[in-house]
MIPA-65004 format. One line per 10 residues: their letters; for each residue x, z negated, y negated of N, C-alpha, C. Coordinates in Angstrom, 3 decimals, decimal comma. Each point is the difference from the previous one (the first is absolute). Layout:
N
a) X Z Y X Z Y X Z Y; ...
***
This chain:
279
xxxxxxxxxx) 72,317 30,096 38,042 -1,257 0,431 -0,357 -0,801 -1,002 0,645; -1,088 -0,593 -0,190 -1,076 -0,433 0,411 -0,722 0,469 0,968; -0,275 -0,634 1,027 -0,746 0,355 1,038 -1,534 -0,989 0,350; -0,956 0,895 0,270 -1,361 -1,003 0,284 0,251 -0,907 1,085; 0,923 -0,107 0,595 0,178 -1,135 1,184 0,802 -1,282 -1,110; 0,746 0,180 -0,815 0,471 -0,918 -0,879 -1,206 -0,605 -0,891; -0,585 0,897 -0,527 -1,272 -0,108 -0,666 -0,795 -1,425 0,923; -0,084 0,501 1,138 -0,933 -0,467 0,942 0,675 -1,644 0,214; 1,110 0,230 -0,179 0,999 -1,802 0,210 -0,135 -0,712 -1,138; -0,091 0,719 -1,278 -0,286 -0,610 -1,003 -1,485 -0,649 -0,231
xxxxxxxxxx) -0,825 0,482 0,764 -1,328 -0,439 -0,096 -0,331 -1,452 1,049; 1,187 0,271 1,215 0,093 -1,153 0,706 0,781 -1,001 -0,892; 0,672 0,230 -0,857 0,497 -1,324 -0,371 -0,549 -0,568 -1,529; -0,802 1,143 -0,453 -0,895 -0,400 -0,849 -1,659 -0,391 0,123; -0,263 -1,095 0,383 -1,200 -0,076 0,651 -1,295 -0,324 -1,416; 0,590 -0,160 -0,948 -0,916 -0,180 -1,348 -0,443 1,536 -0,591; 0,935 0,870 0,349 -0,801 1,485 -0,413 -0,480 0,513 1,305; 0,191 -0,549 1,085 -0,475 0,796 1,524 -1,099 -0,148 0,244; -0,478 -1,460 -0,690 -1,355 -0,522 0,271 -0,614 0,083 -1,268; -1,503 0,677 0,524 -0,992 0,099 -1,264 -0,536 -1,415 -0,233
xxxxxxxxxx) -0,799 -0,114 -1,165 -0,913 -1,367 -0,213 -0,939 0,245 1,158; 0,266 -1,006 0,594 -0,968 -0,509 0,931 -1,804 0,391 0,229; -0,371 -0,735 -1,491 -1,264 -0,120 -0,381 -0,225 1,564 -0,624; 0,640 0,356 -0,071 -0,561 1,585 -0,766 -0,047 1,180 1,381; 0,723 -0,508 1,158 -0,035 0,691 1,059 -1,033 -0,357 0,583; -0,643 -1,478 -0,144 -1,006 -0,236 0,621 -1,658 0,408 -0,570; 0,125 -0,055 -1,363 -1,202 0,604 -0,883 -0,065 1,536 0,543; 1,190 1,032 0,280 -0,099 1,206 0,278 -0,839 0,280 1,324; 0,165 -0,952 0,864 -0,556 0,179 1,102 -1,535 -0,225 0,112; 0,226 -1,532 -0,746 -1,509 -0,540 -0,340 -0,938 1,242 -0,330
xxxxxxxxxx) 0,219 0,740 -1,169 -0,918 1,081 -0,797 -0,125 1,377 1,276; 0,649 0,193 0,677 -0,328 0,804 1,116 -1,177 -0,324 0,859; -0,068 -1,690 0,063 -0,881 -0,081 1,131 -1,371 -0,508 -0,779; -1,176 0,712 0,675 -1,075 0,352 -1,011 -0,818 -1,063 0,246; 0,332 -1,265 0,857 -0,620 -0,932 0,425 0,474 -1,098 -1,366; 1,213 -0,072 -0,693 0,198 -0,839 -1,009 -0,918 0,037 -0,771; -0,010 -1,384 -0,932 -1,090 -0,553 -0,889 1,222 -0,177 -1,010; -1,047 0,032 -1,350 0,565 -0,080 -1,393 0,766 -1,449 0,063; -0,663 -0,625 0,504 0,112 -1,992 -0,192 1,128 0,125 1,249; -0,030 0,399 0,876 1,338 -0,017 0,910 1,466 0,801 -0,625
xxxxxxxxxx) 0,074 1,151 -0,629 0,589 0,513 -0,881 0,564 -0,878 -1,155; -0,876 -0,743 -0,654 0,012 -0,886 -0,717 1,026 -1,175 0,296; -0,338 -0,319 1,001 0,594 -1,689 0,720 1,789 0,419 0,162; 0,137 1,424 0,212 1,546 0,494 0,145 0,467 0,030 -1,038; -0,946 0,840 -0,487 0,898 0,415 -1,614 0,259 -1,440 -0,730; -0,843 -0,609 -0,047 -0,087 -1,507 -1,089 1,452 -0,798 0,728; 0,856 0,305 0,809 0,890 -0,826 0,953 1,355 0,220 -0,911; 0,052 1,174 -0,649 1,109 0,246 -1,004 -0,993 0,301 -1,647; 0,744 -0,875 -0,515 -0,822 0,016 -1,491 0,672 1,048 -0,645; 0,989 0,293 0,279 0,668 1,279 -1,066 -0,804 1,215 0,134
xxxxxxxxxx) -0,081 0,305 1,291 -0,915 1,244 0,362 -1,684 -0,435 -0,310; -0,163 -1,019 -0,029 -1,524 -0,333 -0,090 -0,233 0,345 -1,776; 1,094 -0,497 -0,457 -0,083 0,023 -1,856 -0,212 1,515 0,042; 0,820 0,870 0,557 0,324 1,513 -0,199 -1,144 0,738 0,202; -0,795 -0,625 0,901 -1,260 0,957 0,853 -1,032 -0,514 -1,611; 0,010 -0,972 -0,247 -0,776 -0,254 -1,473 0,457 0,757 -1,169; 0,995 -0,382 -0,021 0,587 1,048 -1,084 -0,417 1,180 0,079; 0,449 0,890 0,692 -0,583 1,507 0,097 -1,156 0,133 -0,013; -0,961 -1,305 0,397 -1,717 0,614 0,106 -0,242 0,303 -1,791; 0,753 -1,087 -0,575 -0,381 0,266 -1,280 0,744 0,578 -0,844
xxxxxxxxxx) 0,662 1,228 0,724 0,832 0,990 -1,210 -1,002 1,171 -0,489; 0,602 0,602 -0,981 -0,998 0,775 -0,456 0,269 1,380 1,029; 0,769 -0,126 1,281 -0,291 1,035 1,174 -1,142 -0,191 0,568; -0,412 -1,159 -0,058 -1,314 -0,284 0,607 -1,074 -0,358 -0,689; 0,047 0,099 -1,258 -0,878 -0,897 -1,075 -1,510 -0,462 0,672; 0,163 -1,667 0,143 -1,033 -0,309 0,345 -0,666 -0,389 -0,997; -1,470 -0,264 0,262 -1,095 -0,003 -1,208 0,123 -1,472 -0,828; 0,520 -0,915 1,075 0,332 -1,330 -0,657 1,627 -0,532 0,893; 0,126 -1,005 -0,647 1,360 -0,602 0,552 -0,287 -0,441 1,413; 1,209 0,448 0,947 -0,767 -0,464 1,555 1,429 -1,283 -0,115
xxxxxxxxxx) -0,424 -0,939 0,514 0,689 -1,400 -0,086 0,418 -0,619 1,375; -0,912 0,414 1,067 0,006 -0,376 1,690 0,622 1,137 0,750; 1,102 -0,601 0,865 0,485 1,048 0,966 -1,117 1,061 0,905; -0,884 -0,964 0,508 -1,474 0,672 0,681 -0,234 1,027 -0,843; -0,422 -0,181 -1,146 -0,462 0,996 -1,064 0,391 0,941 -0,178; 1,467 0,314 -0,067 1,003 0,758 -0,263 0,036 0,763 1,043; -0,126 -0,466 1,449 -0,055 0,827 1,346 -1,134 0,635 0,196; -1,106 -0,431 -0,449 -1,240 0,373 0,030 0,074 1,118 -0,983; 0,377 -0,026 -1,274 0,142 1,039 -0,840 0,682 1,179 0,406; 1,092 -0,571 0,559 1,374 1,393 -0,028 -0,578 0,658 1,341
xxxxxxxxxx) -0,583 -0,681 0,877 0,163 0,458 1,759 1,233 -0,593 0,385; -0,043 -0,066 1,214 0,973 -0,369 1,210 1,205 0,902 -0,094; -0,087 1,122 -0,034 1,075 1,348 0,086 0,864 -0,216 -1,388; -0,904 -0,079 -1,117 1,102 -0,066 -1,340 0,566 -1,277 0,160; -0,800 -1,030 0,132 1,176 -1,368 0,462 1,181 0,073 0,833; -0,580 0,675 0,787 1,501 0,377 0,916 0,646 0,595 -0,496; 0,081 0,605 -1,061 0,806 0,945 -0,749 1,071 -0,845 -1,032; -1,222 -1,029 -0,319 0,774 -0,997 -1,025 0,661 -1,143 0,636; -0,017 -0,150 0,984 0,990 -0,712 0,788 1,101 0,511 0,523; 0,032 1,388 0,409 0,911 0,742 0,246 0,873 0,093 -1,181
xxxxxxxxxx) -0,295 0,014 -0,981 0,791 0,552 -1,271 0,509 -0,987 -0,453; -0,610 -1,414 -0,052 0,759 -1,443 -0,291 0,962 -0,552 0,702; -0,351 0,745 1,377 1,074 -0,655 0,968 1,351 1,174 -0,010; -0,337 1,213 -0,314 1,038 0,759 -0,148 0,692 0,009 -1,398; -0,576 -0,590 -0,828 0,755 0,001 -1,404 1,206 -1,487 0,185; -0,959 -1,082 0,832 1,185 -0,823 0,314 1,719 0,524 0,733; -0,385 0,715 0,306 1,264 0,986 0,806 0,869 0,829 -0,491; -0,711 0,526 -1,009 0,707 0,882 -1,377 0,619 -1,191 -0,872; -0,568 -1,150 0,003 0,600 -1,165 -1,287 1,251 -0,605 0,794; 0,187 0,051 1,269 0,859 -0,737 0,209 1,382 1,154 0,258
xxxxxxxxxx) -0,053 1,462 -0,614 1,210 0,329 0,243 0,792 0,313 -1,450; 1,175 -0,480 0,725 1,342 -0,293 -1,457 -0,364 0,649 -1,093; 0,081 1,384 0,333 -0,065 1,105 -1,305 -1,538 0,329 -0,340; -0,043 -0,809 -0,932 -1,303 -0,303 -0,818 -0,393 1,721 -0,659; 0,894 0,462 -0,545 -0,025 1,413 -0,581 -0,763 1,198 1,076; 0,507 -0,178 0,716 -0,190 1,205 1,325 -1,258 -0,429 0,741; 0,072 -1,496 0,264 -1,186 -0,347 0,698 -1,136 0,338 -0,664; 0,114 -0,511 -1,701 -1,354 0,386 -0,360 -0,628 1,226 -0,267; 1,095 1,015 -0,328 -0,092 1,463 0,212 -1,167 0,273 1,398; 0,716 -0,223 0,886 -0,615 0,353 1,655 -1,534 -0,636 -0,098
xxxxxxxxxx) 0,180 -1,173 -0,524 -1,651 -0,486 0,364 -0,693 0,861 -0,950; 0,452 0,039 -1,284 -1,151 0,935 -0,946 -0,012 1,315 0,619; 0,666 0,900 0,529 -0,244 0,584 0,563 -0,759 0,357 0,983; 0,005 -1,160 1,146 -0,925 -0,233 0,976 -1,276 -0,252 -0,496; -0,504 -1,055 -0,554 -1,463 -0,065 -0,483 -0,390 1,209 -0,665; 0,785 0,741 -0,958 -0,610 1,004 -0,410 -0,401 1,381 0,519; 1,177 -0,074 1,310 -0,427 1,225 1,026 -1,379 -0,717 0,639; -0,269 -1,071 0,360 -1,181 -0,507 0,805 -1,066 0,150 -0,646; 0,228 -0,159 -1,671 -1,618 0,127 -0,919 -0,488 1,011 0,304; 1,303 1,366 0,004 -0,469 1,016 -0,172 -0,592 0,264 1,432
xxxxxxxxxx) 0,290 -0,276 0,953 -0,522 0,303 1,277 -0,758 -0,243 0,366; -0,721 -1,516 -0,908 -1,317 -0,607 0,294 -0,978 0,878 -0,759; 0,736 0,430 -1,087 -1,080 0,617 -1,010 -0,655 2,065 0,640; 1,208 0,195 0,602 -0,420 1,354 0,654 -0,675 -0,275 1,280; 0,256 -0,792 1,092 -1,153 -0,638 0,731 -1,456 -0,016 -0,349; 0,275 -0,792 -1,070 -1,382 -0,739 -0,702 -0,786 1,514 -0,099; 0,740 1,157 -0,887 -0,966 0,582 -0,717 -0,150 1,353 0,819; 0,905 0,429 0,861 -0,437 1,081 1,158 0,417 -0,265 1,143; 0,464 -0,809 0,632 -0,034 -0,418 1,427 -0,388 -0,657 0,664; -1,161 -0,775 -0,616 -0,478 -1,118 0,375 -0,781 0,443 1,678
xxxxxxxxxx) -0,358 0,795 -0,047 -0,891 0,273 1,218 0,872 0,018 1,208; 1,236 -0,011 0,023 0,826 0,139 0,941 1,230 -1,197 0,218; 0,284 -0,427 -1,226 0,954 -1,196 -0,130 -0,300 -0,999 -0,450; 0,625 -1,503 0,374 -0,623 -1,069 -0,465 1,084 -0,279 -1,232; -0,412 0,090 -1,263 0,779 -0,037 -1,136 1,018 -1,263 -0,437; -0,786 -1,475 0,677 1,351 -0,895 -0,019 0,793 0,102 1,197; 0,007 0,678 0,904 0,781 -0,087 0,963 1,026 1,492 -0,592; -0,547 0,826 -0,350 1,012 0,970 -1,091 1,174 -0,721 -1,053; -1,019 -0,861 -0,658 0,844 -0,984 -0,786 1,233 -0,447 0,561; -0,243 -0,981 0,648 0,717 -0,659 1,110 1,493 0,781 0,837
xxxxxxxxxx) -0,550 1,114 0,319 1,036 0,637 0,292 0,923 0,699 -0,835; -0,638 0,627 -0,892 0,730 0,397 -1,248 1,104 -1,161 -0,808; -0,733 -1,404 0,269 1,080 -0,859 -0,569 0,859 -0,522 0,636; -0,020 0,481 1,231 1,432 -0,523 0,618 0,271 1,044 0,350; 0,073 1,312 -0,203 0,955 1,072 0,187 1,136 0,122 -0,143; 0,793 -0,838 -1,190 0,929 -0,364 -0,414 0,742 -0,943 0,365; -0,659 -1,066 0,822 0,817 -1,213 0,463 1,167 0,152 0,623; 0,422 0,799 0,326 1,447 0,082 0,795 0,863 0,023 -0,948; -0,115 0,515 -1,269 1,080 0,192 -1,473 0,065 -1,733 0,225; -0,928 -0,770 -0,092 0,624 -1,406 -0,403 0,454 -0,926 0,949
xxxxxxxxxx) -0,142 0,548 1,461 1,151 -0,539 1,120 1,441 0,634 -0,681; -0,287 1,105 -0,029 1,316 0,876 -0,453 1,105 -0,992 -1,104; -0,796 -0,284 -1,322 -0,044 -0,712 -1,125 0,984 -1,117 0,693; -1,060 -0,916 0,754 0,392 -1,148 0,307 1,251 -0,342 0,887; 0,240 1,324 0,857 0,794 -0,530 0,917 1,418 1,010 -0,710; -0,323 0,952 -0,476 1,247 0,327 -0,396 0,144 0,518 -2,030; -0,124 -1,265 -0,441 -0,269 0,113 -1,598 0,748 1,197 -0,577; 1,526 -0,217 -0,075 1,050 0,734 -0,471 -0,529 1,480 0,104; -0,237 0,566 1,472 0,087 1,093 0,357 -1,089 0,626 -0,673; -1,204 -0,863 0,298 -1,255 0,492 -0,862 -0,202 0,215 -1,397
xxxxxxxxxx) 1,038 -1,022 -0,900 0,135 0,283 -1,390 0,248 1,046 0,084; 1,187 1,019 0,930 0,588 1,339 -0,310 -1,116 0,991 0,161; -0,903 -0,223 0,839 -0,838 0,783 0,320 -1,139 0,260 -1,030; -0,288 -1,193 -0,757 -0,601 -0,209 -0,857 0,467 0,593 -1,362; 0,994 0,033 -0,273 0,875 0,974 -0,884 -0,005 1,655 0,648; 0,318 0,042 0,697 -0,586 1,120 0,733 -1,138 0,981 -0,657; -1,282 -1,078 0,006 -0,831 0,403 -0,139 -0,610 0,325 -1,349; 0,761 -1,357 -0,937 -0,305 0,207 -1,566 0,865 1,447 -0,553; 0,831 0,451 0,605 0,523 1,386 -0,223 -0,546 1,214 0,516; -0,935 -0,155 0,906 -0,924 1,288 0,385 -0,195 0,039 1,473
xxxxxxxxxx) 0,407 -1,126 0,547 0,482 0,517 1,494 -1,672 -1,009 0,686; -0,077 0,650 1,151 -0,850 -0,709 1,056 0,268 -1,297 0,820; -1,167 -1,272 -0,374 0,643 -0,740 1,018 -0,004 0,037 1,487; -0,905 0,960 0,634 0,510 0,455 1,595 1,224 0,261 0,304; 0,444 1,399 -1,154 1,287 0,708 0,223 1,485 -1,146 -0,356; -0,455 -0,700 -0,945 1,507 -1,163 -0,420 0,115 -0,769 1,168; -1,443 -0,693 0,548 0,257 -1,003 0,691 0,738 0,912 1,377; -0,255 0,983 0,308 0,638 0,750 1,095 1,222 0,088 -0,228; 0,423 0,296 -1,278 1,541 0,104 -0,037 1,043 -1,046 -0,411; -0,604 -1,005 -0,879 0,529 -0,972 -0,308 0,012 -1,150 1,045
xxxxxxxxxx) -1,011 -0,541 0,658 -0,123 -0,847 0,977 -0,412 0,748 1,590; -0,240 1,031 0,253 -0,126 0,066 1,297 -1,224 0,390 0,726; -1,154 -0,957 -0,377 -0,980 -0,107 0,200 -0,998 0,082 -0,820; -1,386 0,632 0,100 -0,941 0,061 -1,217 -1,290 -1,195 -0,161; -0,668 0,057 -0,692 -0,947 -1,303 -0,254 -1,373 0,056 1,217; -0,194 1,699 0,593 -1,139 0,059 0,713 0,293 -0,597 1,045; 1,210 0,164 0,729 0,331 -0,582 1,019 0,242 -1,248 0,404; 0,347 -0,487 -1,292 0,273 -1,606 -0,095 -1,421 -0,443 -0,468; -0,888 0,205 -0,823 -1,446 -0,327 -0,340 -0,568 0,205 1,370; 0,001 0,744 0,616 -1,100 0,222 1,578 0,642 -1,255 0,883
xxxxxxxxxx) 1,260 -0,061 0,084 0,572 -1,364 0,497 -0,462 -1,388 -0,317; 0,211 -0,127 -1,315 -0,608 -1,252 -0,456 -1,554 -0,102 -0,039; -0,929 0,717 -0,045 -1,179 0,140 -0,138 -0,665 -0,246 1,661; 1,031 0,458 1,015 -0,447 -0,262 1,382 0,379 -1,518 0,059; 1,105 -0,623 -0,256 0,346 -1,090 0,066 -1,234 -1,160 -0,617; -0,318 0,435 -1,312 -1,120 -0,577 -0,517 -1,488 0,056 0,710; 0,175 0,807 1,184 -1,605 -0,042 0,552 -1,032 0,840 -0,894; 0,396 0,832 -0,680 -0,646 1,052 -0,774 -1,022 0,970 1,242; -0,945 0,683 -0,654 -0,735 0,698 1,321 1,269 0,940 0,026; -0,249 0,773 1,130 0,722 1,216 0,658 -0,009 0,858 -0,746
xxxxxxxxxx) -1,290 0,616 -0,530 -0,063 1,284 -1,163 0,562 -0,397 -1,293; 0,383 -1,052 -0,768 0,877 -0,592 -0,375 1,542 0,352 -0,167; 0,339 -0,172 1,187 1,591 -0,098 0,379 0,015 1,487 0,307; -0,783 0,992 0,188 0,101 1,134 0,407 0,235 1,091 -1,079; -0,801 -0,421 -1,016 -0,004 0,775 -1,469 1,182 -0,174 -0,773; 0,221 -1,544 0,119 1,319 -0,350 -0,792 1,255 0,667 0,659; 0,120 0,355 1,246 1,434 0,230 0,832 -0,341 1,513 -0,622; -0,971 0,949 -0,221 -0,162 1,177 -0,564 -0,098 0,603 -1,158; -0,039 -1,144 -1,131 -1,017 0,734 -0,951 1,027 0,858 -0,921; 1,265 0,321 0,390 0,506 0,683 -0,892 0,355 1,718 0,610
xxxxxxxxxx) -0,814 -0,307 1,166 -0,046 1,592 0,830 -0,833 0,602 -1,044; 0,147 1,379 0,692 -1,578 1,288 -0,500 -1,089 -1,099 0,598; -1,185 -0,184 -0,898 -1,472 -0,727 -0,066 -0,460 0,633 1,397; -0,554 -0,614 0,747 -0,371 0,630 1,504 -1,423 -0,989 0,070; -0,465 -0,891 -0,773 -1,529 -0,439 0,324 0,062 -0,701 -1,291; -1,515 -0,582 0,093 -0,361 -0,629 -1,427 0,492 -1,379 -0,545; 0,690 -0,523 0,498 1,092 -1,071 -0,476 1,206 0,284 -0,360; 0,777 1,085 0,657 0,974 0,516 -0,757 -0,184 0,809 -1,417; -1,014 1,028 0,167 -0,582 0,719 -1,108 0,263 -0,763 -1,509; -1,231 -1,329 0,486 -0,200 -0,748 -1,130 1,281 -0,664 -0,125
xxxxxxxxxx) 0,884 -0,421 0,307 1,461 -0,270 -0,098 0,682 0,584 -1,129; 0,033 1,249 0,734 0,791 0,717 -0,826 -0,608 0,629 -1,506; -1,492 -0,312 -0,337 -0,907 0,643 -1,225 0,672 -1,316 -0,888; -0,161 -1,199 0,777 -0,088 -1,359 -0,375 1,387 -0,228 -0,884; 1,246 0,413 0,929 1,238 0,008 -0,631 -0,102 0,766 -1,351; -0,301 1,368 0,201 -0,299 1,119 -1,035 -0,687 -0,818 -0,973; -1,192 -0,485 -0,321 -0,368 -0,728 -1,051 0,247 -0,712 0,042; 1,155 -1,108 0,326 0,932 -0,893 -0,380 1,250 0,285 -0,897; 0,317 1,168 0,165 1,018 0,754 -0,668 -0,464 0,472 -1,339; -1,257 0,512 -0,250 -0,445 -0,028 -1,128 -0,208 -1,263 -1,054
xxxxxxxxxx) 0,286 -0,905 0,206 0,104 -1,541 -0,442 1,040 0,330 -0,954; 0,022 -0,856 -1,131 1,237 -0,031 -1,196 0,841 -0,726 0,367; -0,389 -1,094 0,663 0,623 -1,198 0,238 0,538 -0,094 1,835; 0,103 1,223 0,629 0,055 -0,346 1,269 1,074 1,096 0,577; 1,237 -0,158 0,505 0,900 0,833 0,360 -0,085 1,041 1,131; -0,606 1,080 0,191 -0,211 0,502 1,040 0,324 1,988 -0,204; 0,959 0,072 0,804 0,420 1,689 -0,132 -1,353 0,596 0,872; -0,721 0,894 -0,904 -1,290 0,502 0,543 0,147 1,538 0,634; 1,590 0,215 0,213 -0,033 1,594 0,468 -0,468 -0,085 1,624; 0,695 -1,252 0,633 -0,406 0,379 1,982 -1,443 -0,352 -0,128
xxxxxxxxxx) -0,815 -0,565 -1,001 -1,216 -0,006 0,347 -0,740 1,073 -0,137; 0,493 1,070 -1,122 -0,357 0,774 -0,481 -0,549 1,311 0,872; 1,209 0,185 0,844 0,101 0,856 1,104 -0,888 -0,011 1,292; -0,889 -1,190 -0,043 -0,951 -0,215 1,216 -1,534 -0,213 -0,771; -0,035 -0,194 -1,378 -1,152 -0,159 -0,314 -1,109 0,259 0,354; -0,018 1,834 -0,151 -1,235 0,499 0,477 -0,241 0,035 1,262; 1,230 -0,398 1,407 -0,354 -0,295 1,229 -0,806 -1,283 -0,212; 0,283 -0,912 -0,851 -0,560 -1,539 -0,097 -1,374 0,202 -0,047; -0,240 1,051 -1,432 -1,477 0,069 -0,395 -0,931 0,941 1,242; 0,395 0,695 0,496 -0,268 1,139 1,254 -0,992 -1,392 1,012
xxxxxxxxxx) 1,426 -0,543 0,323 -0,465 -0,815 1,363 -1,168 -1,419 -0,454; 0,150 -0,205 -1,288 -1,480 -0,947 -0,335 -0,868 0,852 -0,616; -0,113 1,419 -0,067 -1,197 0,461 -0,338 -0,413 -0,338 -1,243; 1,339 0,260 -1,205 -0,272 -0,529 -1,375 0,514 1,293 -0,937; -1,005 0,395 -0,649 0,660 0,866 -1,370 0,787 -0,292 -0,811; 1,042 0,723 -0,559 0,275 -0,542 -1,156 -0,369 -0,294 -1,167; -1,142 0,250 -0,412 -0,671 -0,824 -1,149 -0,711 -1,034 0,516; -0,690 -0,422 1,166 -0,379 -1,116 0,663 0,964 -1,277 -0,475; 1,465 0,826 0,780 1,001 -0,722 -0,351 0,634 -0,770 -1,370; -0,012 1,115 -1,037 0,070 -0,611 -1,215 -0,845 -0,731 -0,608
xxxxxxxxxx) -1,047 -0,108 0,461 -1,064 -0,650 -0,567 0,446 -1,578 0,876; 0,085 -0,208 1,205 0,604 -1,065 0,513 1,010 -0,897 -0,933; 0,930 0,709 0,104 1,218 -0,164 -0,953 -0,362 -0,661 -1,473; -0,918 0,691 -0,842 -0,591 -0,923 -1,232 -0,521 -1,365 0,317; -1,059 0,262 1,046 -0,762 -1,286 0,520 1,051 -1,169 0,114; 1,091 0,201 1,073 0,650 -0,879 0,624 1,106 -0,773 -1,306; 0,297 1,099 -0,880 0,905 -0,440 -1,378 -1,017 -0,965 -0,698; -1,628 0,356 -0,153 -0,744 -1,035 -1,157 0,470 -1,296 0,928; -0,476 -0,148 1,674 -0,015 -1,058 0,875 1,117 -0,908 -0,505; 1,334 0,685 -0,076 1,304 -0,799 -0,260 -0,217 -0,392 -1,450
xxxxxxxxx) -0,185 0,872 -0,510 -0,128 -0,756 -1,966 -0,485 -1,562 0,233; -1,299 0,431 0,972 -0,685 -1,662 0,085 0,354 -1,064 0,310; 1,284 0,461 1,169 0,137 -0,929 0,646 1,807 -0,054 0,433; 0,425 0,337 -1,341 1,473 -0,238 -0,366 0,639 -1,342 0,239; -0,842 -1,020 -0,240 0,629 -1,501 0,258 0,417 -0,200 1,509; -0,704 0,736 1,327 -0,176 -0,002 0,969 1,392 0,788 0,641; 0,675 0,545 -0,700 1,150 0,788 0,491 1,206 -0,743 0,246; 0,084 -0,981 -0,921 1,551 -0,520 -0,159 0,159 -0,979 1,074; 1,118 -0,200 0,346 0,413 -0,859 1,639 0,189 -1,120 -0,112
***
């Protein structure tokens, strides 16, 4: 069985995976600085034509519905806001990580699940939790909550294919990973995010997101996973999440009726932005 120390050694040997897109990390830090201007952010983003083009593309998507076509990066940043632009940059950088995985079937599934979950997390925060949580931080934490699966899939492709088969037969990733590989995506994901220099709250949340929810972020991730399980093209067993659904709603102070309304709203958002879900 694989140990977490062996995974750590794999990261030492795989510098490409162990290092996140440096421009994305820089932008993540810049957005946290209240003194950074749109012009300064534009100068950094335009250094990567792929990321710059993606910011403009998303700004023009049905998800944000501009009144007129946005053609310049500066206008896109101004229209979307720095926090949203940061999310787009992280999404773009992460998508490139998923694209490099050899098993495209599993990688595509994992990407779709992560983005669907993150979209719901943002919608839930916007609708009922905006007074205490930042919707874009919530989006990003939920987006990366399963990044450990990509590391395991990358390092132990054949073993993770067995995990995937087990999940297709009704199992759960967390349990199957422990039984087949020896480590789970929570601990591996936390290790990877730490190497990527993500904020501590990201690392700590990802490490514990399969435990009983104990704070806002773990509660949101659980409900987001539950939402994702309701999508017909996403392979998630909801049984493990249903057990803690009421506890998660209690932590967030959200009742079942409001939750169902957010579910409907998030599904409509995803229908509009389906083209953004592909790897």
